[in-house]
N, C-alpha and C positions, 0 to 999 in steps of 0.2 A: 331730885324730887321724886318721891314715891307716888304710886297710884292713889294712896290715901290722901297725900298732900294735895294732889290735883283735885280730887273730889271735894275736899274741905274748902279749897280756894273757890271752886265753882259754887258750892252751896253758900258760902259767905257772900259771893257776888250776887246771887239770887236774893239772899237776905237783905243786902244793902239796897237793892232795887225796891223790894216790897216794904222796907222799913219806912219809906217816905209816905206810905199810904196812911190817911187819917183813920181809917177803920181797921183796927188791929185784927179783928176776927177775919175780915176779908183778906188782910195781908197774910195771915197764917195759912189760910186756905189756899191762897195763891202760890205760896212757897211750895206747899205739898203737891198741889196740882202740877206745877211746873216740873218738879222732880219726877212725878209719876209719868207725865206726858212726854218728857224729853230725855229721860235717862234710861238707858238699857237696864233690864232687871239685874244684871250682874253688878252694875254700878250702884244701884239702890241697895243691894244686899251688902256690898262691901262698905258702903257709907253707914248703913244701919249697924253693922258690926262695930264700926269705929265709935258710933254714938253710944252703943251699949258697953263699950270698953271703959277702963278706968280713967283714960286721959282724953277727954273731949272738950277741955277748956279752950281749945283752939277754934271751936265752932261758935259763931255768933249766937247770943241768947235767943234772938228771934227765930233762928233756924231750929234750935233745940226745942223751943216751944211749939213750933209748927210740927216737928216730928212727933213730939209727945201727944199733941192733940189729934193728929191725923195719921197715926201709925198704921191703922188698918188699911188705909188707902194705898200705902207704900209697900206693904208686904207682898 
């Protein structure tokens, strides 16, 4: 398992947790805030690089939406 695989697994677990929230706006913000608050800057940088790459189909759509909407918070 590569570091990217671990970050993707973690992000998808966060996405799964927040997916159950009825308010999608709140869920997207929650995903981004969790990553910002609990991930080391190097982890965020590596994850964002993977998101920006050509192969990010392994990331849950809700996580990709959260990243797209709250990118400035994570940079």
